[in-house]
C-alpha positions as CSV (number, residue, x, y, z in Angstrom):
1,M,103.1,115.5,103.1
2,V,101.4,115.9,106.5
3,Q,104.5,117.4,108.1
4,A,104.9,119.8,105.2
5,L,101.3,120.9,105.4
6,G,101.7,121.4,109.1
7,H,104.8,123.5,108.6
8,Y,103.3,125.8,106.0
9,A,99.9,126.0,107.7
10,Q,101.6,126.5,111.1
11,L,99.4,123.7,112.6
12,P,100.4,120.7,114.6
13,V,100.7,117.5,112.6
14,V,97.9,115.9,114.6
15,V,95.5,118.7,113.6
16,V,96.5,118.3,109.9
17,S,95.9,114.6,110.1
18,K,92.4,115.1,111.7
19,I,91.5,117.5,108.9
20,L,92.7,115.1,106.2
21,D,90.9,112.2,107.8
22,S,87.7,114.2,108.4
23,G,86.2,113.6,104.9
24,S,85.2,117.2,104.8
25,A,86.0,118.9,101.5
26,R,85.6,122.3,103.1
27,A,88.0,121.5,106.0
28,I,90.6,120.2,103.6
29,T,90.1,123.3,101.4
30,A,90.7,125.5,104.5
31,L,93.8,123.6,105.3
32,A,95.2,124.1,101.7
33,W,94.3,127.8,102.0
34,R,96.0,128.1,105.4
35,A,99.1,126.4,104.0
36,G,99.3,128.9,101.1
37,M,98.3,126.5,98.4
38,T,96.4,127.7,95.3
39,A,92.7,126.8,95.1
40,P,93.3,124.4,92.2
41,S,95.9,122.7,94.4
42,A,93.3,122.3,97.1
43,V,91.3,120.2,94.6
44,V,94.2,117.8,94.3
45,L,94.6,117.7,98.0
46,Q,90.8,116.9,98.4
47,L,91.0,114.1,95.8
48,S,94.2,112.6,97.4
49,S,92.3,112.6,100.7
50,G,89.5,110.5,99.3
51,I,86.9,113.1,98.7
52,P,84.6,112.0,95.9
53,E,84.6,114.1,92.8
54,T,81.0,115.0,93.3
55,S,81.8,116.5,96.7
56,I,84.8,118.5,95.7
57,E,84.9,122.2,96.9
58,S,85.8,123.8,93.5
59,P,87.6,127.1,93.0
60,A,85.7,130.2,92.1
61,A,86.1,132.0,88.8
62,G,89.7,133.1,88.3
63,G,91.1,130.2,90.4
64,R,90.3,131.9,93.7
65,Y,89.0,130.1,96.8
66,A,85.2,129.9,96.7
67,L,84.8,129.8,100.5
68,A,84.9,133.0,102.5
69,T,88.1,133.5,104.6
70,T,85.9,133.6,107.7
71,D,84.5,130.2,106.9
72,M,88.0,128.7,106.3
73,D,89.2,130.2,109.5
74,W,86.2,128.6,111.3
75,Y,87.2,125.1,110.0
76,I,90.8,125.6,111.0
77,D,89.8,126.7,114.5
78,F,87.3,123.9,114.8
79,F,89.9,121.2,114.3
80,N,92.6,123.1,116.1
81,D,90.4,123.4,119.2
82,M,89.3,119.8,119.3
83,K,90.2,117.9,122.4
84,P,91.5,114.4,122.0
85,S,88.8,111.9,122.5
86,V,89.3,109.7,125.5
87,S,87.3,106.5,125.5
88,K,86.2,105.0,128.8
89,P,87.3,101.4,129.4
90,R,84.7,98.8,128.7
91,V,83.5,96.8,131.6
92,E,81.9,93.5,130.8
93,K,79.8,91.7,133.3
94,E,80.8,88.2,132.1
95,P,83.5,88.1,129.5
96,D,82.7,85.9,126.6
97,A,85.7,83.7,125.5
98,A,84.6,83.8,121.9
99,A,84.4,87.6,121.9
100,R,87.9,87.9,123.3
101,E,89.3,85.6,120.6
102,A,87.3,87.2,117.8
103,K,89.3,88.5,114.9
104,P,88.9,92.2,114.0
105,R,86.3,92.9,111.4
106,E,87.6,93.4,107.9
107,G,88.0,97.1,107.0
108,V,87.8,98.4,110.6
109,G,90.8,100.5,111.4
110,Q,92.0,100.5,107.9
111,S,92.8,103.8,106.1
112,R,90.4,104.8,103.4
113,R,93.5,105.9,101.5
114,T,93.9,102.4,100.0
115,R,92.0,103.4,96.8
116,K,94.2,102.9,93.7
117,G,93.8,104.4,90.3
118,S,92.5,107.8,91.4
119,G,94.4,109.5,88.5
120,I,96.6,111.6,90.7
121,E,99.5,109.3,91.4
122,G,102.7,111.2,91.5
123,L,101.1,114.5,92.3
124,V,100.6,113.9,96.0
125,S,102.2,111.3,98.3
126,D,100.9,110.2,101.6
127,S,103.8,109.5,103.9
128,R,101.8,109.7,107.1
129,P,102.4,106.9,109.6
130,K,99.8,104.2,109.6
131,G,98.2,103.0,112.8
132,R,96.0,104.4,115.5
133,K,95.5,108.1,115.8
134,G,97.5,109.7,118.5
135,D,100.4,107.2,118.4
């Protein structure tokens, strides 16, 4: 799905992934618009990306996009212009053996797309590679 959206939106896959992982209904709506999807399809994309129903960016009357094109362009430009984040290496004064052997916390680094039963199974599939961003 990510590669297809990138193809139709003419955006790099990494940008599409950032938008879908952003949790921003408006950014996801802008992505759908840029990819040539209908406004009702943008709702399905938002739901499949984990946006709560109460936060969905709904279509305007007649099934048109409610956001102005300038606003949608802004969201696309914002994510397209983002520089990859580079974290500085941590320097510990005295390494703690227990901290080095600690297991990762549950839920950290896991995709929020693990929710089942959202009612849209079969409409949208998520075939994005799992793992760290940027790999």
